[in-house]
C-alpha positions as CSV (number, residue, x, y, z in Angstrom):
1,M,-142.8,-55.6,74.0
2,D,-145.5,-55.4,71.4
3,D,-145.1,-56.2,67.7
4,Q,-146.5,-52.5,66.6
5,E,-143.7,-49.8,67.2
6,P,-144.4,-46.5,68.8
7,A,-144.5,-43.6,65.9
8,E,-142.0,-41.7,67.9
9,S,-139.5,-44.5,68.3
10,P,-135.6,-43.2,68.4
11,L,-134.9,-46.4,66.5
12,P,-135.9,-47.1,62.8
13,P,-138.7,-50.1,62.8
14,A,-136.1,-52.1,60.9
15,I,-133.6,-52.0,63.8
16,L,-136.2,-52.8,66.2
17,R,-137.7,-55.8,64.5
18,S,-134.0,-57.3,63.7
19,L,-133.1,-56.5,67.4
20,G,-135.7,-58.8,68.9
21,D,-135.3,-61.3,66.0
22,R,-134.3,-65.2,67.4
23,S,-131.2,-64.8,64.7
24,Y,-128.1,-63.7,66.7
25,D,-126.6,-62.4,63.2
26,K,-129.5,-60.1,62.5
27,R,-129.5,-59.0,66.1
28,K,-125.8,-58.5,65.8
29,N,-126.4,-56.5,62.3
30,A,-129.0,-54.2,64.1
31,A,-126.3,-53.6,67.2
32,L,-123.9,-52.5,64.5
33,E,-126.6,-50.2,63.0
34,I,-127.2,-48.6,66.6
35,E,-123.5,-48.2,66.7
36,A,-123.3,-46.2,63.8
37,L,-126.2,-44.3,64.5
38,V,-125.1,-43.1,68.3
39,K,-121.8,-42.1,66.8
40,T,-123.7,-39.9,64.4
41,L,-125.9,-38.5,67.0
42,Q,-122.9,-37.9,69.3
43,Q,-121.2,-36.2,66.7
44,K,-125.0,-33.6,66.4
45,S,-124.4,-33.8,70.1
46,D,-128.4,-34.9,70.1
47,T,-128.2,-36.1,73.6
48,D,-132.1,-36.3,73.9
49,R,-132.1,-38.9,71.3
50,I,-129.1,-40.7,72.5
51,C,-131.1,-40.8,75.9
52,S,-134.3,-42.1,74.1
53,V,-132.2,-44.7,72.4
54,I,-130.6,-46.0,75.9
55,A,-134.2,-46.0,77.6
56,L,-135.9,-47.7,74.9
57,L,-133.3,-50.4,74.9
58,G,-132.8,-50.4,78.5
59,Q,-136.4,-50.4,79.5
60,D,-138.6,-51.7,76.6
61,F,-135.8,-54.6,75.5
62,A,-133.8,-55.5,78.2
63,T,-136.3,-56.2,80.8
64,S,-138.8,-57.5,78.0
65,T,-140.6,-60.9,79.0
66,N,-139.1,-62.2,75.6
67,T,-135.9,-63.8,75.7
68,N,-134.7,-62.7,72.4
69,H,-135.8,-58.9,72.9
70,R,-133.8,-59.0,76.5
71,K,-130.7,-60.5,74.3
72,G,-131.2,-57.7,72.0
73,G,-131.5,-54.9,74.4
74,L,-127.9,-56.0,75.9
75,I,-126.1,-56.2,72.9
76,G,-127.9,-52.7,71.6
77,L,-126.6,-50.9,75.0
78,A,-122.9,-52.3,74.4
79,A,-123.0,-51.1,70.9
80,T,-124.6,-47.7,72.3
81,A,-121.4,-47.6,74.6
82,I,-118.9,-48.3,72.0
83,G,-120.7,-45.4,69.7
84,L,-120.5,-43.1,72.6
85,M,-117.2,-43.5,73.0
86,P,-115.2,-40.7,75.4
87,D,-118.8,-39.3,76.4
88,I,-119.9,-42.6,77.7
89,F,-119.5,-41.4,81.4
90,L,-122.5,-39.2,80.7
91,Y,-124.8,-41.9,80.2
92,L,-123.7,-44.7,82.4
93,D,-126.3,-44.1,85.0
94,A,-128.6,-45.2,82.3
95,L,-126.6,-47.7,80.4
96,L,-125.7,-49.8,83.8
97,P,-128.6,-50.6,85.5
98,P,-130.4,-52.7,82.9
99,V,-127.3,-54.5,82.1
100,L,-126.7,-55.4,85.7
101,H,-130.0,-56.6,86.3
102,C,-129.9,-59.1,83.6
103,L,-127.0,-60.5,85.4
104,D,-129.9,-62.3,87.5
105,D,-131.8,-63.5,84.5
106,P,-133.2,-67.1,84.6
107,E,-131.9,-67.8,81.1
108,S,-128.4,-69.0,80.8
109,R,-127.7,-67.3,77.4
110,V,-129.2,-63.7,78.6
111,R,-126.9,-63.7,81.6
112,Y,-123.9,-64.6,79.1
113,Y,-125.0,-61.4,76.8
114,S,-125.3,-59.5,80.0
115,C,-121.9,-60.0,80.8
116,E,-120.7,-59.5,77.3
117,S,-122.3,-56.0,77.1
118,L,-121.0,-55.3,80.5
119,Y,-117.7,-56.3,79.4
120,N,-118.2,-53.7,76.3
121,I,-119.4,-50.7,78.3
122,A,-116.4,-51.1,80.8
123,K,-113.7,-51.6,78.1
124,V,-115.4,-48.0,77.1
125,A,-115.7,-46.4,80.3
126,R,-112.5,-47.6,81.8
127,G,-111.9,-45.8,85.1
128,D,-115.4,-44.0,85.0
129,V,-116.9,-47.2,85.5
130,L,-115.5,-47.7,89.3
131,R,-118.4,-45.6,90.5
132,Y,-120.3,-48.8,90.0
133,F,-117.7,-51.1,91.1
134,N,-119.5,-52.7,93.8
135,Q,-122.4,-53.4,92.0
136,I,-120.4,-54.8,89.1
137,F,-118.3,-57.2,91.6
138,D,-121.4,-58.2,93.4
139,G,-122.5,-59.1,89.7
140,L,-118.8,-60.8,89.1
141,C,-119.7,-63.0,92.4
142,K,-123.0,-64.4,90.9
143,L,-121.5,-65.2,87.6
144,F,-118.4,-66.8,88.9
145,A,-121.0,-69.2,90.9
146,D,-123.0,-69.6,87.8
147,V,-123.6,-73.4,86.5
148,D,-123.1,-72.6,82.7
149,I,-119.7,-72.4,81.5
150,D,-120.0,-70.0,78.8
151,V,-121.2,-67.3,81.5
152,K,-118.3,-68.7,83.6
153,N,-116.0,-68.2,80.9
154,G,-117.3,-64.8,80.0
155,A,-116.8,-63.5,83.6
156,N,-113.4,-64.4,83.6
157,L,-112.9,-61.8,80.7
158,L,-114.8,-59.4,82.6
159,D,-113.0,-59.9,85.7
160,R,-109.5,-59.5,84.1
161,L,-110.7,-56.2,82.6
162,I,-111.9,-55.0,85.6
163,K,-108.7,-56.0,87.5
164,D,-106.8,-54.0,84.9
165,I,-109.1,-50.7,85.4
166,V,-108.4,-50.9,88.9
167,T,-104.9,-51.3,88.8
168,E,-104.3,-48.4,86.5
169,S,-106.6,-45.8,88.4
170,N,-105.4,-43.7,91.0
171,C,-109.2,-43.2,92.9
172,F,-110.3,-46.6,93.8
173,D,-112.3,-46.6,96.9
174,V,-111.0,-49.6,99.1
175,E,-113.2,-48.7,102.2
176,R,-116.6,-49.1,100.0
177,F,-115.2,-52.4,98.9
178,V,-114.4,-53.8,102.0
179,P,-117.9,-54.7,103.2
180,L,-118.8,-56.3,100.0
181,L,-115.6,-58.2,100.7
182,Q,-116.8,-59.2,104.1
183,K,-120.1,-60.4,102.4
184,Y,-118.7,-62.8,100.2
185,I,-115.4,-64.1,101.8
186,R,-117.0,-66.8,104.1
187,R,-118.8,-68.0,101.1
188,S,-117.8,-71.8,100.2
189,N,-118.3,-71.7,96.4
190,P,-114.9,-72.6,95.1
191,Y,-115.3,-69.9,92.0
192,I,-116.3,-67.1,94.4
193,R,-113.3,-68.0,96.6
194,Q,-111.0,-67.7,93.7
195,L,-112.6,-64.3,92.5
196,L,-111.8,-63.0,96.0
197,V,-108.5,-64.3,96.3
198,G,-107.5,-63.2,93.1
199,W,-109.0,-59.6,94.1
200,I,-107.4,-59.3,97.3
201,T,-104.0,-60.4,95.9
202,V,-104.3,-57.7,92.8
203,L,-105.4,-54.8,95.4
204,D,-102.3,-55.4,97.3
205,S,-100.2,-55.2,94.4
206,V,-101.4,-51.6,93.7
207,P,-98.8,-49.2,95.1
208,D,-101.5,-46.4,96.3
209,I,-103.5,-49.5,98.2
210,N,-102.5,-50.7,101.8
211,M,-104.5,-53.8,102.1
212,L,-103.0,-54.3,105.9
213,D,-105.1,-51.5,106.9
214,W,-108.4,-53.7,106.1
215,L,-106.6,-57.1,107.1
216,P,-108.5,-57.6,110.0
217,D,-111.9,-57.3,107.8
218,F,-111.0,-60.5,105.9
219,L,-108.2,-62.5,107.3
220,D,-110.6,-64.8,108.8
221,G,-112.2,-65.4,105.6
222,L,-108.9,-66.0,103.9
223,F,-107.6,-68.7,106.7
224,H,-110.9,-70.6,106.3
225,M,-109.9,-71.1,102.4
226,L,-106.7,-72.9,103.7
227,S,-109.2,-76.1,104.4
228,D,-110.7,-75.5,101.2
229,S,-111.1,-79.2,99.1
230,N,-109.5,-77.1,95.7
231,R,-105.7,-77.4,96.0
232,E,-105.6,-74.4,93.8
233,I,-107.6,-72.1,96.4
234,R,-105.4,-73.4,99.4
235,Q,-102.3,-72.7,97.3
236,A,-103.7,-69.3,96.3
237,A,-105.1,-68.4,100.0
238,G,-102.0,-69.5,101.4
239,S,-99.9,-67.3,99.4
240,A,-102.1,-64.5,100.0
241,I,-101.8,-65.4,103.9
242,G,-97.9,-65.5,103.6
243,G,-97.5,-62.3,101.5
244,F,-99.4,-60.4,104.0
245,L,-97.5,-61.9,106.9
246,N,-94.0,-60.7,105.1
247,E,-95.4,-57.1,104.7
248,I,-96.3,-56.9,108.6
249,K,-92.9,-57.9,109.2
250,R,-91.3,-55.0,107.1
251,S,-94.1,-52.8,108.4
252,K,-93.9,-51.2,111.8
253,L,-97.2,-49.2,111.6
254,V,-99.6,-52.4,111.3
255,E,-102.2,-52.6,114.2
256,L,-101.7,-56.4,115.5
257,C,-104.5,-56.6,118.0
258,P,-107.5,-56.8,115.9
259,M,-106.3,-59.9,114.3
260,V,-105.2,-61.8,117.3
261,G,-108.9,-63.1,118.1
262,I,-108.9,-64.4,114.3
263,L,-105.7,-66.3,115.0
264,V,-106.5,-67.5,118.2
265,D,-109.6,-69.3,116.7
266,Q,-108.1,-70.7,113.9
267,C,-105.3,-72.3,116.3
268,R,-108.2,-74.3,117.1
269,H,-109.4,-75.4,113.7
270,K,-110.1,-78.8,112.5
271,E,-107.7,-78.6,109.8
272,R,-104.0,-78.9,110.2
273,S,-103.0,-76.5,107.5
274,N,-105.2,-73.4,109.5
275,R,-103.6,-74.5,112.7
276,L,-100.3,-74.5,111.5
277,T,-100.3,-70.9,109.8
278,A,-102.1,-69.4,112.4
279,M,-99.4,-70.8,114.9
280,I,-96.8,-69.2,112.4
281,W,-98.5,-66.0,112.8
282,V,-98.8,-66.2,116.8
283,R,-95.1,-66.8,116.8
284,D,-94.3,-63.8,114.6
285,F,-96.8,-61.5,116.4
286,I,-95.2,-62.2,119.4
287,K,-91.4,-61.5,118.3
288,L,-93.2,-58.3,116.7
289,G,-95.9,-56.9,118.9
290,G,-94.0,-57.3,122.2
291,H,-95.8,-55.4,125.2
292,K,-98.3,-54.1,122.3
293,L,-100.1,-57.7,122.9
294,L,-100.0,-57.5,127.0
295,L,-103.7,-57.3,126.9
296,F,-103.8,-60.4,124.5
297,Y,-101.5,-62.6,126.6
298,S,-103.8,-65.1,128.1
299,D,-105.5,-65.5,124.5
300,L,-102.2,-66.4,123.0
301,L,-101.2,-68.4,125.7
302,G,-104.5,-70.5,125.5
303,A,-104.1,-70.9,121.4
304,I,-100.3,-71.9,122.2
305,M,-101.4,-74.4,125.0
306,H,-103.9,-76.1,122.7
307,C,-101.5,-76.7,119.6
308,I,-98.6,-77.6,122.1
309,S,-100.0,-80.8,122.3
310,D,-101.1,-80.9,118.5
311,V,-101.2,-84.6,116.8
312,D,-98.9,-83.0,114.0
313,I,-95.0,-82.6,114.7
314,E,-94.7,-79.6,113.0
315,I,-97.6,-77.7,115.0
316,R,-96.3,-78.9,118.2
317,Q,-92.8,-77.7,117.1
318,V,-93.7,-74.2,116.1
319,A,-96.1,-73.8,119.3
320,G,-93.1,-75.2,121.4
321,H,-90.9,-72.5,120.5
322,T,-93.9,-69.9,120.6
323,N,-94.4,-70.7,124.0
324,I,-90.8,-70.3,125.3
325,D,-90.7,-67.0,123.3
326,L,-93.7,-65.9,125.1
327,L,-92.7,-66.9,128.5
328,K,-89.5,-65.5,128.2
329,F,-91.1,-62.1,126.9
330,V,-93.3,-62.5,129.9
331,K,-90.8,-63.1,132.3
332,T,-88.4,-60.5,131.4
333,T,-91.0,-57.5,130.5
334,K,-91.2,-54.6,133.0
335,E,-94.4,-53.6,131.5
336,H,-97.3,-54.1,134.0
337,F,-100.0,-57.1,133.0
338,E,-103.0,-58.4,134.6
339,L,-101.9,-61.9,136.3
340,S,-105.7,-62.8,136.4
341,P,-106.6,-63.6,132.9
342,L,-103.1,-65.7,132.4
343,L,-103.9,-67.7,135.5
344,Q,-107.5,-68.2,134.4
345,T,-106.3,-69.9,131.2
346,L,-103.7,-71.9,133.0
347,T,-105.9,-73.3,135.4
348,T,-108.2,-74.6,132.7
349,E,-105.1,-76.0,130.9
350,L,-104.5,-77.6,133.9
351,D,-107.5,-80.1,133.1
352,S,-106.0,-80.8,129.5
353,H,-106.0,-84.3,128.3
354,Y,-102.7,-83.5,127.1
355,I,-99.1,-84.3,128.8
356,P,-97.3,-81.6,126.8
357,T,-99.6,-79.2,127.5
358,R,-100.1,-79.9,131.5
359,M,-96.4,-79.8,131.6
360,A,-96.2,-76.2,130.2
361,T,-98.9,-74.8,132.3
362,L,-97.0,-75.7,135.4
363,R,-94.1,-74.2,134.2
364,W,-95.7,-71.1,133.5
365,I,-97.3,-71.2,136.8
366,N,-93.8,-71.5,138.3
367,M,-92.1,-68.6,136.6
368,L,-95.1,-66.4,137.5
369,L,-94.6,-67.4,141.2
370,E,-90.7,-66.6,140.7
371,K,-91.6,-63.2,139.0
372,A,-94.3,-62.0,141.1
373,P,-94.6,-63.6,144.3
374,G,-96.2,-60.9,146.1
375,E,-99.3,-60.8,143.7
376,M,-99.3,-64.5,143.2
377,K,-100.1,-64.7,147.1
378,N,-103.6,-63.4,145.8
379,F,-104.1,-66.3,143.7
380,I,-102.8,-69.2,145.6
381,S,-106.6,-70.3,146.7
382,E,-108.0,-70.5,143.3
383,L,-104.7,-72.7,142.1
384,L,-104.1,-75.0,144.8
385,P,-107.3,-77.1,144.5
386,A,-106.0,-77.3,140.7
387,L,-102.3,-78.1,141.6
388,L,-103.6,-80.9,144.1
389,K,-105.9,-82.5,141.8
390,T,-102.7,-82.8,139.3
391,L,-100.9,-84.9,141.9
392,S,-103.0,-87.6,140.8
393,D,-101.8,-87.2,137.3
394,E,-101.1,-90.6,135.3
395,A,-97.6,-89.0,134.2
396,D,-94.7,-89.0,136.5
397,E,-93.1,-85.9,135.0
398,V,-96.5,-83.8,135.6
399,V,-96.3,-84.5,139.0
400,L,-92.6,-83.9,139.7
401,T,-93.4,-80.6,137.8
402,N,-96.5,-79.9,140.0
403,L,-94.1,-80.5,143.2
404,E,-91.9,-78.2,142.0
405,V,-94.5,-75.6,141.8
406,L,-95.9,-76.3,145.4
407,A,-92.3,-76.0,146.7
408,Q,-92.4,-72.7,144.9
409,I,-95.8,-71.6,146.7
410,S,-94.6,-72.9,149.9
411,L,-91.5,-70.5,149.8
412,L,-93.8,-67.8,149.8
413,H,-94.3,-67.7,153.3
414,N,-94.4,-70.1,156.2
415,Q,-98.3,-69.4,155.9
416,E,-98.2,-71.1,152.4
417,F,-95.9,-73.5,153.4
418,Q,-98.4,-74.9,156.2
419,R,-101.3,-74.5,153.9
420,V,-99.8,-76.7,150.9
421,L,-98.5,-79.3,153.5
422,N,-102.2,-79.5,155.4
423,A,-103.7,-79.7,151.7
424,I,-101.4,-82.7,150.7
425,V,-102.5,-84.5,154.0
426,C,-106.1,-83.7,153.2
427,L,-105.5,-85.1,149.8
428,F,-103.9,-88.3,150.9
429,A,-106.9,-89.0,153.5
430,E,-109.1,-88.5,150.8
431,D,-107.6,-90.7,148.2
432,R,-105.8,-93.4,149.7
433,G,-104.9,-94.7,146.2
434,L,-102.9,-91.9,145.4
435,L,-101.1,-92.4,149.0
436,E,-100.1,-95.4,148.1
437,L,-99.1,-95.3,144.5
438,R,-97.7,-91.6,144.6
439,G,-97.2,-90.7,148.6
440,S,-93.7,-91.7,148.5
441,L,-93.0,-89.8,145.4
442,I,-94.5,-86.6,146.5
443,I,-92.6,-86.6,149.8
444,R,-89.4,-87.7,148.8
445,Y,-89.2,-84.8,146.1
446,L,-90.7,-82.2,148.4
447,C,-87.8,-83.3,150.6
448,S,-85.5,-82.6,148.0
449,L,-87.2,-79.4,147.0
450,L,-87.7,-78.2,150.4
451,S,-86.1,-78.8,153.9
452,A,-86.8,-82.6,154.5
453,K,-86.6,-81.6,158.4
454,S,-89.4,-78.7,158.1
455,I,-91.5,-80.9,156.1
456,Y,-91.1,-83.8,158.6
457,F,-91.9,-81.3,161.5
458,S,-94.8,-80.1,159.8
459,L,-96.2,-83.4,158.8
460,A,-95.7,-84.7,162.3
461,A,-97.2,-81.3,163.7
462,I,-100.2,-82.1,161.6
463,L,-101.0,-85.7,162.2
464,Q,-100.2,-86.1,165.6
465,G,-102.6,-86.3,168.6
466,T,-105.9,-87.8,168.0
467,P,-108.6,-87.2,165.1
468,S,-110.7,-84.0,165.3
469,E,-113.6,-83.7,167.0
470,G,-116.3,-84.4,164.2
471,T,-114.9,-87.9,164.3
472,S,-115.4,-88.7,168.2
473,G,-119.2,-89.4,167.9
474,N,-118.6,-91.7,164.8
475,S,-116.8,-95.1,165.6
476,S,-116.2,-95.9,161.8
477,L,-115.0,-92.3,161.0
478,L,-112.9,-92.3,164.2
479,E,-111.3,-95.8,163.2
480,D,-110.9,-94.6,159.4
481,A,-109.0,-91.3,160.5
482,L,-106.8,-93.4,162.9
483,E,-106.2,-96.0,160.3
484,F,-105.4,-93.0,157.7
485,R,-102.9,-91.6,160.5
486,S,-101.1,-95.4,161.0
487,I,-100.7,-95.7,156.8
488,M,-99.2,-92.2,156.9
489,V,-96.8,-92.7,159.5
490,Q,-95.9,-95.9,158.0
491,T,-95.1,-94.5,154.7
492,L,-93.0,-91.3,156.5
493,S,-91.2,-93.9,158.3
494,L,-90.2,-96.3,155.3
495,I,-88.9,-92.8,153.3
496,L,-87.3,-91.6,156.7
497,L,-85.1,-94.8,156.5
498,T,-84.5,-95.4,153.0
499,A,-84.5,-91.9,150.8
500,R,-81.1,-90.5,150.5
501,E,-82.9,-87.2,150.1
502,L,-83.3,-87.2,154.1
503,D,-79.8,-88.0,154.9
504,E,-79.6,-84.8,156.7
505,L,-82.7,-85.3,158.7
506,R,-81.6,-89.1,160.0
507,E,-78.1,-87.3,161.3
508,V,-80.4,-84.7,163.2
509,L,-82.4,-87.6,164.8
510,R,-79.3,-89.6,165.7
511,S,-78.0,-87.0,168.1
512,S,-81.4,-85.4,169.0
513,L,-81.4,-86.8,172.6
514,E,-77.4,-86.2,173.3
515,P,-77.1,-84.2,176.1
516,S,-75.6,-81.3,173.7
517,A,-78.1,-81.5,171.5
518,P,-79.9,-78.1,170.5
519,D,-83.3,-77.8,171.5
520,E,-85.0,-77.7,168.0
521,A,-83.4,-81.5,167.4
522,T,-85.0,-82.7,170.5
523,N,-88.2,-80.8,169.8
524,L,-88.1,-82.4,166.3
525,F,-87.8,-86.1,167.8
526,I,-90.4,-85.3,170.2
527,I,-93.1,-83.8,167.9
528,M,-92.2,-86.9,165.6
529,Y,-92.5,-89.6,168.5
530,E,-96.0,-88.3,169.2
531,C,-97.2,-88.6,165.7
532,W,-95.3,-92.0,165.0
533,C,-97.2,-93.3,167.9
534,H,-100.1,-93.9,165.6
535,N,-98.1,-96.8,164.5
536,P,-96.0,-99.0,166.8
537,V,-93.4,-100.7,164.5
538,A,-92.8,-97.3,162.9
539,T,-92.5,-95.6,166.6
540,L,-89.8,-98.4,167.4
541,A,-87.8,-97.8,164.2
542,L,-87.5,-94.2,165.2
543,C,-86.2,-94.8,168.7
544,L,-83.7,-97.1,167.0
545,L,-82.8,-94.4,164.7
546,A,-82.4,-91.6,167.6
547,Q,-80.1,-94.3,169.5
548,A,-83.3,-94.0,172.3
549,Y,-82.6,-97.6,173.2
550,D,-83.9,-97.2,176.6
551,L,-87.3,-95.8,175.3
552,A,-87.2,-98.6,172.4
553,A,-86.8,-101.4,175.1
554,S,-89.4,-100.0,177.0
555,L,-91.8,-99.8,173.8
556,I,-91.4,-103.3,173.4
557,T,-93.0,-104.2,176.7
558,H,-96.0,-102.2,175.9
559,F,-96.7,-104.2,172.4
560,A,-98.4,-106.8,174.2
561,L,-101.0,-104.4,174.7
562,V,-101.2,-103.5,170.9
563,D,-103.1,-105.7,168.4
564,V,-100.7,-107.9,166.4
565,T,-102.3,-107.3,162.9
566,V,-100.7,-109.2,159.6
567,G,-100.0,-105.6,158.7
568,F,-98.1,-105.3,162.2
569,L,-96.0,-108.3,161.7
570,M,-95.5,-107.7,157.8
571,Q,-94.2,-103.7,159.1
572,A,-91.7,-105.6,161.8
573,D,-90.4,-108.1,158.9
574,K,-89.5,-105.0,156.9
575,L,-88.1,-103.4,159.8
576,V,-85.7,-106.5,160.1
577,Q,-84.6,-106.1,156.7
578,L,-83.8,-102.4,157.2
579,L,-81.7,-103.1,160.0
580,E,-79.3,-104.5,157.6
581,S,-79.3,-101.6,155.6
582,P,-76.4,-98.9,155.2
583,I,-78.3,-96.6,157.5
584,F,-78.4,-98.8,160.6
585,L,-74.7,-99.3,160.3
586,Q,-74.0,-97.6,163.3
587,L,-76.5,-99.4,165.3
588,R,-75.0,-102.9,164.3
589,L,-71.6,-101.7,165.0
590,Q,-72.7,-100.4,168.4
591,L,-73.8,-103.9,169.1
592,L,-69.7,-104.6,169.4
593,E,-69.5,-102.2,172.3
594,V,-70.5,-104.9,174.8
595,N,-69.5,-102.8,177.9
596,A,-71.3,-99.8,176.7
597,G,-74.1,-98.5,179.0
598,Y,-76.8,-98.4,176.4
599,H,-75.6,-102.0,175.3
600,P,-78.1,-103.9,177.4
601,L,-81.0,-102.0,176.3
602,L,-80.0,-102.1,172.5
603,L,-79.8,-106.1,173.1
604,K,-83.0,-106.0,174.7
605,S,-84.8,-103.7,172.1
606,L,-83.8,-106.5,169.4
607,Y,-84.7,-108.9,171.1
608,G,-87.8,-107.8,171.9
609,L,-88.3,-107.3,168.2
610,L,-87.1,-110.9,167.6
611,M,-89.9,-112.4,170.2
612,L,-92.5,-110.3,168.1
613,L,-91.8,-112.5,164.8
614,P,-93.1,-115.5,164.0
615,Q,-90.6,-118.1,162.7
616,S,-89.3,-116.7,159.1
617,A,-86.7,-115.5,157.3
618,A,-86.6,-111.9,159.2
619,F,-86.4,-114.1,162.4
620,S,-83.4,-116.3,161.0
621,I,-81.9,-113.1,159.7
622,L,-82.1,-111.1,163.3
623,S,-81.4,-114.3,165.3
624,N,-78.2,-115.0,163.4
625,R,-77.1,-111.5,164.0
626,L,-77.6,-111.5,167.8
627,S,-76.2,-115.1,168.1
628,T,-73.0,-113.5,167.3
629,I,-72.9,-110.9,169.8
630,V,-73.9,-113.2,172.5
631,T,-70.5,-115.0,171.2
632,L,-68.9,-111.8,171.6
633,Q,-70.0,-111.0,175.1
634,Q,-68.7,-114.4,176.1
635,H,-65.2,-113.6,174.8
636,T,-65.1,-110.1,176.4
637,Q,-67.5,-110.5,180.0
638,H,-64.1,-110.2,182.2
639,T,-62.4,-107.4,180.1
640,K,-64.2,-104.2,181.5
641,K,-67.2,-103.2,183.7
642,L,-70.3,-101.4,182.0
643,N,-69.7,-97.9,181.3
644,N,-72.5,-96.2,182.9
645,M,-75.1,-93.8,180.7
646,E,-72.9,-93.9,177.6
647,G,-74.9,-92.8,174.4
648,P,-78.2,-91.2,174.0
649,V,-80.7,-91.6,176.7
650,T,-84.2,-90.1,178.0
651,S,-84.9,-88.5,181.2
652,N,-87.1,-90.9,183.2
653,V,-90.0,-88.1,182.9
654,Q,-89.4,-87.6,179.6
655,K,-89.6,-91.4,178.9
656,R,-92.7,-91.5,180.9
657,E,-94.6,-89.0,179.1
658,L,-93.4,-90.3,175.7
659,L,-94.4,-93.8,176.9
660,S,-97.8,-92.5,177.9
661,S,-98.5,-90.9,174.8
662,F,-97.9,-94.1,173.0
663,K,-100.0,-96.2,175.2
664,H,-103.0,-93.4,174.8
665,I,-102.9,-93.4,171.1
666,Q,-102.9,-96.9,170.8
667,S,-105.6,-97.5,173.0
668,L,-107.6,-95.0,170.9
669,H,-106.6,-97.5,168.1
670,T,-107.8,-100.7,169.9
671,Q,-111.1,-99.1,171.1
672,A,-112.2,-98.0,167.6
673,R,-111.4,-101.5,166.1
674,Q,-113.6,-103.2,168.7
675,I,-116.2,-101.0,168.5
676,T,-116.1,-101.3,164.4
677,I,-116.1,-105.2,165.1
678,R,-118.6,-105.1,167.5
679,R,-121.3,-103.2,165.0
680,R,-120.4,-105.4,162.3
681,E,-121.1,-108.5,164.2
682,A,-124.3,-106.7,165.3
683,S,-125.3,-106.0,161.8
684,Q,-124.6,-109.4,160.4
685,S,-126.8,-111.1,163.6
686,L,-129.7,-109.2,162.5
687,L,-129.0,-109.9,158.6
688,T,-128.7,-113.5,159.7
689,L,-132.1,-113.4,161.7
690,S,-133.9,-111.4,159.0
691,T,-133.2,-114.2,156.3
692,A,-134.3,-117.1,158.7
693,K,-137.6,-115.3,159.0
């Protein structure tokens, strides 16, 4: 502004000079004179001159390049507002813009005076100032973030005044304010956050304002404040969030769906308080929302599964209870819902690094199989690979629960039963380590959940005979496939001879060759025998269990053609140990029946087994057992003739066929091993020659 004032100035030169003076007192006195002048002009209804005064102060002073002039202009505008009093609403369009503009002034004192001027204008205008609320609030956010302490203090006073005005007003436009709230709600400045939480709380306390209608627009920002480094902000945000949740519980008209995404994201937040608070909201939403949240079940389930394995025990507990609530609701609801999104979430969570999540996931799948078996059939192809992978889980409880799911799938239809068993066999073939570590556990538990007879029948059907044609041209693959069958049969045989879950199956096999045995039992023995032929010792054990002593005695004579390896001898040793177990108690008692028709065949079988063994503990055990029988025979040899055909026997035709199957399959094993050995020797010779050169 120039030192020489225009002749037509609405203010006297003395006031103008004092208003731009560097002395605060002179500027203040000038402002008092302006206030008195404006009051006089107002009484005279001289609106033109009042407008000229405001224009002069706002344009020439408040926007001047001279700092003191800007200060004078701001204090002068405040004085004008005080002078106008009830008629201030007529001049707000001219009074406020220059004051709001100075809130961004580079000089801290100018910003302070701008804040003070705005305070005085608002104090006079009261509710009329709310037309400019967004601009004022925008300015408040800047003032609260100011580095100058005086400016911040002034901003606090202004903030309290504006809150009072809003509280007493009945025409506050929340809809216009919410976009501004969204603009600042994600700011990290602690002072702005304090301002926002305060405003949200105040507006929520106004009876005519229902902040729940706008909650989805700023809830995410409130949640982010829970992780603020300032304890007061965290507490204020937590209090506001808790208050809103209580209001939601009391209200039946709140739309929950728009907030689900926010809660799901917060359940994965790195800060504990965010995850805990979000999970509490999810828990209450499920109780309140019910079928209204059907479309969001998969998202909610994903959040729950994440928190159910949280490092924090309180979060785990809340998530656990929430999971139970949601599972019960889905299980009992009559409403239709899409399975696909749920199963996608569950399939993903099966790969979780955390045991509780994997366990909960499997229980969900099991529940869905029980609830909607017809629909679940369509998803078995997608589920099965993930479930089979979980059989290799490090935790036994996960494997057992997984087997319960697989058993539930098997109950859907015989086709699914066969599919599950085929998949398990293929898995064992690909992962021999799994077969060794978990094979027995998996098969035994399946037998306890399903029919052991059906499982053994189906497994035998899958494994019987020779490997597929794809391996016939490759000796290495053929030997590997045959070796797998042998190991698999060895595992199945050991389970059959030891596990209490198979008591019923053993009883069926013991009587499977009796004349009165049903065809189903006989067929079971035959198909198991043809499969067991891949393992000589297992085949002998099966015959002894089924009391097919004539077949067992004949088998022993064919063992001379079998490759007697260390593994073979170890299995024979194990069989001797098992003959001393309760499962073979009947066989041991039959040794006393020296006059029974089957007795010579039984003795021949056991003596044959004895002859296979090297001198060892097992040899001594069996030898001692048989020695007592020889002594018994000497005492009873004159008492009675042998009873012909007592006990189960096989017909000559059936016996020849069974022996032929054994010889054929064992010849394949021998040929495959010999071819592989020759190729290895040839490769070693070539390597030796190459090295020599």
